[in-house]
GUKEKE-689393 format. One line per field, with one value per residue (C-alpha): residue number from 1; residue in three letters; chain; x, z, y. Coordinates in nm, 2 decimals. Example, Ala and Ser with C-alpha at 12.3 -4.5 7.8 and 13.67 -1.06 7.14 Angstrom:
residues 2
num 1_2
residuo ALA_SER
cadena A_A
xx 1.23_1.37
zz 0.78_0.71
yy -0.45_-0.11
END
This chain:
residues 424
num 1_2_3_4_5_6_7_8_9_10_11_12_13_14_15_16_17_18_19_20_21_22_23_24_25_26_27_28_29_30_31_32_33_34_35_36_37_38_39_40_41_42_43_44_45_46_47_48_49_50_51_52_53_54_55_56_57_58_59_60_61_62_63_64_65_66_67_68_69_70_71_72_73_74_75_76_77_78_79_80_81_82_83_84_85_86_87_88_89_90_91_92_93_94_95_96_97_98_99_100_101_102_103_104_105_106_107_108_109_110_111_112_113_114_115_116_117_118_119_120_121_122_123_124_125_126_127_128_129_130_131_132_133_134_135_136_137_138_139_140_141_142_143_144_145_146_147_148_149_150_151_152_153_154_155_156_157_158_159_160_161_162_163_164_165_166_167_168_169_170_171_172_173_174_175_176_177_178_179_180_181_182_183_184_185_186_187_188_189_190_191_192_193_194_195_196_197_198_199_200_201_202_203_204_205_206_207_208_209_210_211_212_213_214_215_216_217_218_219_220_221_222_223_224_225_226_227_228_229_230_231_232_233_234_235_236_237_238_239_240_241_242_243_244_245_246_247_248_249_250_251_252_253_254_255_256_257_258_259_260_261_262_263_264_265_266_267_268_269_270_271_272_273_274_275_276_277_278_279_280_281_282_283_284_285_286_287_288_289_290_291_292_293_294_295_296_297_298_299_300_301_302_303_304_305_306_307_308_309_310_311_312_313_314_315_316_317_318_319_320_321_322_323_324_325_326_327_328_329_330_331_332_333_334_335_336_337_338_339_340_341_342_343_344_345_346_347_348_349_350_351_352_353_354_355_356_357_358_359_360_361_362_363_364_365_366_367_368_369_370_371_372_373_374_375_376_377_378_379_380_381_382_383_384_385_386_387_388_389_390_391_392_393_394_395_396_397_398_399_400_401_402_403_404_405_406_407_408_409_410_411_412_413_414_415_416_417_418_419_420_421_422_423_424
residuo UNK_UNK_UNK_UNK_UNK_UNK_UNK_UNK_UNK_UNK_UNK_UNK_UNK_UNK_UNK_UNK_UNK_UNK_UNK_UNK_UNK_UNK_UNK_UNK_UNK_UNK_UNK_UNK_UNK_UNK_UNK_UNK_UNK_UNK_UNK_UNK_UNK_UNK_UNK_UNK_UNK_UNK_UNK_UNK_UNK_UNK_UNK_UNK_UNK_UNK_UNK_UNK_UNK_UNK_UNK_UNK_UNK_UNK_UNK_UNK_UNK_UNK_UNK_UNK_UNK_UNK_UNK_UNK_UNK_UNK_UNK_UNK_UNK_UNK_UNK_UNK_UNK_UNK_UNK_UNK_UNK_UNK_UNK_UNK_UNK_UNK_UNK_UNK_UNK_UNK_UNK_UNK_UNK_UNK_UNK_UNK_UNK_UNK_UNK_UNK_UNK_UNK_UNK_UNK_UNK_UNK_UNK_UNK_UNK_UNK_UNK_UNK_UNK_UNK_UNK_UNK_UNK_UNK_UNK_UNK_UNK_UNK_UNK_UNK_UNK_UNK_UNK_UNK_UNK_UNK_UNK_UNK_UNK_UNK_UNK_UNK_UNK_UNK_UNK_UNK_UNK_UNK_UNK_UNK_UNK_UNK_UNK_UNK_UNK_UNK_UNK_UNK_UNK_UNK_UNK_UNK_UNK_UNK_UNK_UNK_UNK_UNK_UNK_UNK_UNK_UNK_UNK_UNK_UNK_UNK_UNK_UNK_UNK_UNK_UNK_UNK_UNK_UNK_UNK_UNK_UNK_UNK_UNK_UNK_UNK_UNK_UNK_UNK_UNK_UNK_UNK_UNK_UNK_UNK_UNK_UNK_UNK_UNK_UNK_UNK_UNK_UNK_UNK_UNK_UNK_UNK_UNK_UNK_UNK_UNK_UNK_UNK_UNK_UNK_UNK_UNK_UNK_UNK_UNK_UNK_UNK_UNK_UNK_UNK_UNK_UNK_UNK_UNK_UNK_UNK_UNK_UNK_UNK_UNK_UNK_UNK_UNK_UNK_UNK_UNK_UNK_UNK_UNK_UNK_UNK_UNK_UNK_UNK_UNK_UNK_UNK_UNK_UNK_UNK_UNK_UNK_UNK_UNK_UNK_UNK_UNK_UNK_UNK_UNK_UNK_UNK_UNK_UNK_UNK_UNK_UNK_UNK_UNK_UNK_UNK_UNK_UNK_UNK_UNK_UNK_UNK_UNK_UNK_UNK_UNK_UNK_UNK_UNK_UNK_UNK_UNK_UNK_UNK_UNK_UNK_UNK_UNK_UNK_UNK_UNK_UNK_UNK_UNK_UNK_UNK_UNK_UNK_UNK_UNK_UNK_UNK_UNK_UNK_UNK_UNK_UNK_UNK_UNK_UNK_UNK_UNK_UNK_UNK_UNK_UNK_UNK_UNK_UNK_UNK_UNK_UNK_UNK_UNK_UNK_UNK_UNK_UNK_UNK_UNK_UNK_UNK_UNK_UNK_UNK_UNK_UNK_UNK_UNK_UNK_UNK_UNK_UNK_UNK_UNK_UNK_UNK_UNK_UNK_UNK_UNK_UNK_UNK_UNK_UNK_UNK_UNK_UNK_UNK_UNK_UNK_UNK_UNK_UNK_UNK_UNK_UNK_UNK_UNK_UNK_UNK_UNK_UNK_UNK_UNK_UNK_UNK_UNK_UNK_UNK_UNK_UNK_UNK_UNK_UNK_UNK_UNK_UNK_UNK_UNK_UNK_UNK_UNK_UNK_UNK_UNK_UNK_UNK_UNK_UNK_UNK_UNK_UNK_UNK_UNK_UNK_UNK_UNK_UNK_UNK_UNK_UNK_UNK_UNK_UNK
cadena A_A_A_A_A_A_A_A_A_A_A_A_A_A_A_A_A_A_A_A_A_A_A_A_A_A_A_A_A_A_A_A_A_A_A_A_A_A_A_A_A_A_A_A_A_A_A_A_A_A_A_A_A_A_A_A_A_A_A_A_A_A_A_A_A_A_A_A_A_A_A_A_A_A_A_A_A_A_A_A_A_A_A_A_A_A_A_A_A_A_A_A_A_A_A_A_A_A_A_A_A_A_A_A_A_A_A_A_A_A_A_A_A_A_A_A_A_A_A_A_A_A_A_A_A_A_A_A_A_A_A_A_A_A_A_A_A_A_A_A_A_A_A_A_A_A_A_A_A_A_A_A_A_A_A_A_A_A_A_A_A_A_A_A_A_A_A_A_A_A_A_A_A_A_A_A_A_A_A_A_A_A_A_A_A_A_A_A_A_A_A_A_A_A_A_A_A_A_A_A_A_A_A_A_A_A_A_A_A_A_A_A_A_A_A_A_A_A_A_A_A_A_A_A_A_A_A_A_A_A_A_A_A_A_A_A_A_A_A_A_A_A_A_A_A_A_A_A_A_A_A_A_A_A_A_A_A_A_A_A_A_A_A_A_A_A_A_A_A_A_A_A_A_A_A_A_A_A_A_A_A_A_A_A_A_A_A_A_A_A_A_A_A_A_A_A_A_A_A_A_A_A_A_A_A_A_A_A_A_A_A_A_A_A_A_A_A_A_A_A_A_A_A_A_A_A_A_A_A_A_A_A_A_A_A_A_A_A_A_A_A_A_A_A_A_A_A_A_A_A_A_A_A_A_A_A_A_A_A_A_A_A_A_A_A_A_A_A_A_A_A_A_A_A_A_A_A_A_A_A_A_A_A_A_A_A_A_A_A_A_A_A_A_A_A_A_A_A_A_A_A_A_A_A_A_A_A_A_A_A_A_A_A_A_A_A_A_A_A_A_A_A_A_A
xx -10.10_-9.81_-9.87_-10.22_-10.12_-9.87_-10.17_-10.39_-10.06_-10.01_-10.38_-10.45_-10.72_-10.74_-11.01_-11.27_-11.12_-10.81_-10.47_-10.21_-9.89_-9.91_-9.77_-10.11_-9.96_-10.18_-10.06_-10.17_-10.04_-9.99_-9.80_-9.76_-9.45_-9.31_-9.29_-8.97_-8.93_-8.57_-8.38_-8.45_-8.75_-9.10_-9.18_-8.93_-8.97_-9.30_-9.46_-9.62_-9.70_-9.63_-9.80_-9.69_-9.40_-9.35_-9.15_-8.99_-8.84_-8.89_-9.15_-9.17_-9.43_-9.46_-9.75_-9.62_-9.37_-9.16_-9.07_-8.85_-8.62_-8.65_-8.55_-8.24_-8.36_-8.23_-7.87_-7.92_-7.85_-8.03_-8.35_-8.21_-8.41_-8.73_-8.95_-9.26_-9.31_-9.65_-9.80_-10.12_-10.00_-9.78_-9.61_-9.28_-9.06_-8.86_-8.51_-8.27_-7.91_-7.83_-8.10_-8.34_-8.71_-8.90_-9.28_-9.50_-9.87_-10.13_-10.30_-10.51_-10.66_-11.04_-11.29_-11.46_-11.11_-10.95_-11.30_-11.26_-10.95_-10.98_-11.25_-10.99_-10.77_-10.97_-11.22_-11.20_-11.36_-11.12_-11.09_-11.16_-11.25_-11.48_-11.79_-11.68_-11.55_-11.85_-11.88_-11.51_-11.48_-11.28_-11.06_-10.97_-10.92_-10.73_-10.49_-10.42_-10.40_-10.12_-9.91_-9.95_-9.83_-9.55_-9.45_-9.48_-9.24_-8.97_-9.02_-8.98_-8.67_-8.49_-8.55_-8.41_-8.11_-8.05_-8.04_-7.85_-7.56_-7.59_-7.54_-7.24_-7.45_-7.56_-7.89_-7.95_-7.87_-8.08_-8.38_-8.37_-8.36_-8.65_-8.82_-8.79_-8.90_-9.19_-9.24_-9.30_-9.63_-9.62_-9.62_-9.26_-9.11_-8.87_-8.74_-8.73_-8.52_-8.28_-8.28_-8.18_-7.91_-7.76_-7.76_-7.40_-7.57_-7.22_-7.23_-7.57_-7.47_-7.23_-7.53_-7.80_-7.87_-7.93_-8.26_-8.20_-7.86_-8.05_-8.29_-8.05_-7.88_-8.24_-8.38_-8.00_-7.98_-8.33_-8.24_-8.50_-8.24_-8.13_-8.39_-8.37_-8.65_-8.75_-9.06_-8.88_-8.79_-8.49_-8.51_-8.50_-8.21_-8.03_-8.08_-7.90_-7.61_-7.60_-7.62_-7.34_-7.13_-7.23_-7.15_-6.77_-6.72_-6.82_-6.75_-7.14_-7.23_-7.47_-7.79_-8.13_-8.28_-8.58_-8.79_-8.77_-8.99_-9.40_-9.65_-9.92_-10.25_-10.09_-10.24_-10.02_-9.98_-9.81_-9.56_-9.20_-9.11_-9.38_-9.22_-8.87_-8.96_-9.08_-8.84_-8.58_-8.76_-8.74_-8.36_-8.27_-8.49_-8.43_-8.07_-8.02_-8.37_-8.36_-8.25_-8.52_-8.81_-8.67_-8.68_-9.03_-9.27_-9.60_-9.77_-9.86_-9.47_-9.40_-9.60_-9.48_-9.14_-9.25_-9.49_-9.32_-9.40_-9.19_-9.03_-9.20_-9.18_-9.39_-9.67_-9.77_-9.62_-9.67_-9.35_-9.08_-9.27_-9.66_-9.81_-10.08_-10.33_-10.12_-10.16_-9.90_-9.84_-9.80_-9.75_-10.11_-10.26_-10.34_-9.97_-9.81_-10.00_-9.84_-9.49_-9.55_-9.68_-9.44_-9.10_-9.11_-9.28_-9.07_-8.75_-8.87_-8.91_-8.58_-8.39_-8.56_-8.44_-8.10_-8.04_-8.23_-8.49_-8.79_-8.97_-8.90_-9.10_-9.34_-9.41_-9.41_-9.71_-9.85_-9.84_-10.01_-10.29_-10.34_-10.34_-10.65_-10.64_-10.51_-10.75_-10.66_-10.81_-10.67_-10.82_-11.16_-11.18_-11.12_-11.38_-11.63_-11.62_-11.70_-11.38_-11.35_-11.08_-11.02_-10.67_-10.31_-10.26_-10.51_-10.43_-10.07_-10.17_-10.42_-10.13_-9.93_-10.18_-10.29_-9.91_-9.77_-10.08_-10.37_-10.16_-9.96_-10.28_-10.10_-10.45_-10.28_-10.06_-10.36_-10.55_-10.85_-10.78_-10.76_-11.13_-11.25_-11.13_-11.25_-11.60_-11.74
zz -1.88_-1.87_-1.53_-1.63_-1.90_-1.70_-1.46_-1.75_-1.86_-1.53_-1.44_-1.81_-1.83_-2.24_-2.52_-2.62_-2.97_-3.02_-2.94_-3.23_-3.30_-3.57_-3.82_-3.75_-3.59_-3.28_-2.93_-2.61_-2.29_-2.08_-1.80_-1.80_-1.63_-1.27_-1.27_-1.26_-1.01_-1.12_-1.43_-1.72_-1.90_-1.75_-1.68_-1.64_-1.73_-1.93_-2.12_-2.45_-2.72_-3.05_-3.36_-3.31_-3.09_-2.71_-2.59_-2.25_-2.17_-2.10_-2.18_-2.23_-2.23_-2.35_-2.45_-2.76_-2.93_-3.08_-2.69_-2.71_-2.93_-2.73_-2.42_-2.60_-2.56_-2.92_-2.80_-2.48_-2.44_-2.11_-2.40_-2.62_-2.41_-2.45_-2.66_-2.72_-2.70_-2.59_-2.65_-2.71_-3.02_-3.26_-3.42_-3.49_-3.55_-3.28_-3.28_-3.09_-3.06_-3.31_-3.56_-3.51_-3.54_-3.19_-3.22_-3.10_-3.02_-2.94_-2.64_-2.47_-2.12_-2.15_-2.10_-1.79_-1.58_-1.70_-1.59_-1.27_-1.21_-1.27_-0.99_-0.75_-0.85_-0.82_-0.52_-0.24_0.01_0.19_0.13_-0.23_-0.25_0.02_-0.16_-0.24_0.13_0.26_-0.02_0.01_0.14_0.51_0.31_0.04_0.34_0.59_0.32_0.20_0.58_0.63_0.34_0.48_0.82_0.69_0.48_0.81_1.00_0.73_0.73_1.09_1.05_0.81_1.02_1.31_1.16_1.06_1.40_1.52_1.30_1.46_1.80_1.68_1.69_2.06_2.05_2.42_2.32_2.01_2.19_2.47_2.18_2.02_2.33_2.45_2.13_2.16_2.51_2.34_2.19_1.89_1.97_2.14_1.94_1.77_2.11_2.30_2.04_2.04_2.41_2.43_2.15_2.34_2.64_2.76_2.83_2.95_3.17_3.30_3.34_3.62_3.85_3.72_4.05_4.19_4.11_4.20_4.00_3.66_3.71_3.73_3.43_3.22_3.35_3.30_2.96_2.87_2.92_3.23_3.49_3.33_3.48_3.79_3.97_4.31_4.30_4.31_4.62_4.74_4.49_4.21_4.36_4.46_4.08_3.95_4.17_4.10_3.73_3.73_3.91_3.67_3.38_3.49_3.60_3.25_3.03_2.90_2.60_2.60_2.72_2.50_2.45_2.67_2.38_2.19_2.43_2.34_2.62_2.45_2.42_2.60_2.92_3.22_3.24_2.91_3.01_2.92_3.29_3.39_3.11_3.19_3.56_3.45_3.22_3.46_3.72_3.42_3.35_3.73_3.78_3.49_3.38_3.03_2.96_2.62_2.71_2.95_2.69_2.45_2.68_2.81_2.65_2.69_2.66_3.03_3.13_2.89_3.05_3.38_3.29_3.11_3.38_3.56_3.81_3.94_4.22_4.51_4.43_4.09_4.28_4.36_4.07_3.68_3.66_3.91_4.01_3.97_4.25_4.17_4.36_4.51_4.34_4.16_3.80_3.63_3.29_3.18_3.01_2.68_2.67_2.78_2.43_2.23_2.34_2.29_1.93_1.86_2.05_2.15_1.84_1.58_1.81_1.85_1.45_1.38_1.65_1.54_1.17_1.29_1.54_1.31_1.55_1.41_1.76_1.82_1.48_1.57_1.91_1.72_1.54_1.82_2.04_1.78_1.74_2.11_2.16_2.06_1.75_1.80_1.78_1.55_1.25_1.00_1.18_1.24_0.88_0.77_1.06_0.95_0.55_0.67_0.72_1.07_1.29_1.57_1.66_1.65_1.36_1.15_1.28_1.18_0.87_0.78_0.89_0.61_0.32_0.41_0.38_0.12_-0.09_-0.03_0.03_-0.27_-0.47_-0.56_-0.62_-0.88_-0.64_-0.40_-0.38_-0.24_-0.54_-0.79_-0.62_-0.71_-1.07_-1.12_-0.96_-1.00
yy -15.33_-15.62_-15.71_-15.83_-16.02_-16.18_-16.28_-16.42_-16.63_-16.75_-16.86_-16.96_-16.75_-16.77_-16.70_-17.01_-17.03_-17.26_-17.08_-17.05_-16.86_-16.61_-16.85_-17.05_-17.37_-17.47_-17.40_-17.60_-17.47_-17.79_-17.59_-17.20_-17.23_-17.06_-16.69_-16.52_-16.22_-16.18_-16.08_-16.28_-16.45_-16.38_-16.75_-17.05_-17.44_-17.40_-17.66_-17.59_-17.79_-17.62_-17.82_-18.18_-18.08_-18.06_-17.78_-17.70_-17.40_-17.01_-16.77_-16.39_-16.14_-15.81_-15.58_-15.55_-15.81_-15.46_-15.46_-15.75_-15.52_-15.23_-15.44_-15.58_-15.93_-16.01_-15.92_-16.11_-16.48_-16.51_-16.47_-16.76_-17.03_-16.86_-17.11_-16.88_-16.49_-16.37_-16.04_-15.82_-15.66_-15.85_-15.56_-15.71_-16.08_-16.16_-16.34_-16.54_-16.38_-16.68_-16.50_-16.81_-16.69_-16.74_-16.86_-16.57_-16.60_-16.31_-16.30_-16.03_-15.97_-16.05_-15.76_-15.87_-15.92_-15.60_-15.46_-15.62_-15.51_-15.18_-15.18_-15.33_-15.06_-14.77_-14.83_-14.62_-14.89_-15.12_-15.39_-15.36_-15.72_-15.70_-15.82_-16.18_-16.24_-16.37_-16.65_-16.78_-17.10_-17.17_-17.36_-17.10_-16.82_-17.04_-17.14_-16.78_-16.68_-16.97_-16.87_-16.47_-16.58_-16.77_-16.44_-16.21_-16.47_-16.44_-16.05_-16.03_-16.28_-16.08_-15.77_-15.93_-16.07_-15.72_-15.61_-15.92_-15.79_-15.45_-15.63_-15.84_-16.15_-16.13_-16.27_-16.12_-15.78_-15.79_-15.95_-15.68_-15.41_-15.53_-15.59_-15.22_-15.11_-15.31_-15.18_-14.85_-14.98_-14.78_-14.44_-14.43_-14.70_-14.55_-14.36_-14.68_-14.85_-14.57_-14.55_-14.94_-14.89_-14.62_-14.85_-15.03_-15.35_-15.53_-15.21_-15.29_-15.64_-15.57_-15.44_-15.60_-15.77_-15.44_-15.28_-14.92_-14.92_-15.06_-14.80_-14.54_-14.65_-14.70_-14.36_-14.17_-14.28_-14.21_-13.81_-13.83_-13.74_-13.40_-13.17_-13.00_-13.01_-12.89_-13.10_-13.41_-13.58_-13.80_-14.07_-13.84_-13.70_-14.05_-14.16_-13.83_-13.91_-14.29_-14.22_-14.00_-14.23_-14.50_-14.27_-14.20_-14.52_-14.69_-14.39_-14.41_-14.24_-13.91_-13.98_-13.94_-13.59_-13.60_-13.44_-13.76_-13.91_-13.83_-13.79_-13.63_-13.84_-14.14_-14.31_-14.26_-14.62_-14.60_-14.30_-14.37_-14.36_-14.63_-14.86_-14.77_-14.89_-15.21_-15.29_-15.23_-15.46_-15.73_-15.70_-15.70_-16.01_-16.19_-16.25_-16.42_-16.33_-16.45_-16.76_-16.82_-16.70_-16.93_-17.24_-17.14_-17.44_-17.29_-16.92_-16.95_-16.97_-16.70_-16.45_-16.57_-16.49_-16.16_-16.01_-15.73_-15.47_-15.18_-15.06_-14.91_-14.54_-14.60_-14.75_-14.39_-14.19_-14.17_-13.96_-13.80_-13.49_-13.63_-13.84_-14.08_-14.31_-14.57_-14.94_-15.16_-15.09_-15.44_-15.52_-15.60_-15.90_-15.67_-15.57_-15.89_-16.05_-15.78_-15.82_-16.19_-16.13_-15.86_-15.98_-16.34_-16.51_-16.35_-16.45_-16.83_-16.86_-16.69_-16.86_-17.17_-17.15_-17.02_-17.31_-17.57_-17.67_-17.71_-17.74_-17.35_-17.24_-17.48_-17.33_-16.97_-17.06_-17.22_-16.94_-16.74_-16.98_-16.94_-16.56_-16.34_-16.16_-15.78_-15.51_-15.22_-15.06_-15.35_-15.65_-15.45_-15.34_-15.70_-15.83_-15.55_-15.69_-16.03_-16.21_-16.40_-16.26_-16.49_-16.55_-16.33_-16.58_-16.43_-16.08_-16.12_-16.25_-15.99_-15.72_-15.88_-15.90_-15.49_-15.38_-15.59_-15.67_-15.41_-15.08_-15.14_-15.23_-15.56_-15.75_-15.97_-16.18_-16.20_-16.52_-16.28_-16.07_-16.35_-16.50_-16.17_-16.16_-16.52_-16.52_-16.16
END
């Protein structure tokens, strides 16, 4: 497998015998070069001594040397910079476009490395490298999780920039849509995002000092005021009337289909009605919400801004016609933490990069370190395997690891996978 041969070259896992070209000249690999993930040779800027000559250039790797011809490299000037061609099977000479012969070296993957890699690929136990995790040093774990955390920051930043583009580069709107999506807490995330995109936020802004009118906008566009139900009281009827007025005034788009909302296996506190009522309360009481959150320097201040309850009606209702024991329906601390992890922190990082304000990026990392780790099947899996998961920084890094490495069986790019292959 060519990918494994790349790994052997990158980490200089060479046989104990002396390396040499197919013509018998000794080879010393001083620097294997930098992996290239784009078009062109596989490794850039390698330093290799062939005989008495030190070469600096690129390296190409194939399973068979005849792949050089099959891939058309002999006719591509981008490969004229190759100073050494490495292959597991040497079955053909290789040349530059000028006809000049390129030195070749035969290199095989050690049997034990191939065997251990096969174990990682085939095992049905997750994580597949569980057996070596307890033996890893704190430095190894911390350094890899730190890299994964930055990768996750960057992944989310790219997603936010795409949303920002859809919002005509309005950060407040992009923030609200992201916040709304995360108020769906997974199950209703897509529905909340579709709902937020359907809102005319400039129209809502004109009435943001009136909670009842904000609720009419929110529930109306969510399709929750379309039903005729005699059991619903005056509050529901008044909202219907207000929404019809606002819809006509601002020529609002068609409301969502009620069926897009999911209720099965949801706790009542997570019903879309309650989450929409909380969002309405938050929106009506926090103009320029995004700016306020970006200016908040501590977690406590951020939580104070995002803490939200509902209007009085929802204190004894979970939907329009179902009465519940009277109590304040506030956004709980656990939910607040998830909102900060999935909305505030990514925006702090993305906005910090956008404004070239390093303090915002640092605050994003500081907030992650200050929050407890998320409790989900991924974090539980790694914790049960012997990996400490203490903070949200840990859990976010492990989610990145699971999504982009474990699920893709990309163990060769994972430092835990490297340790597995090295120490087994």
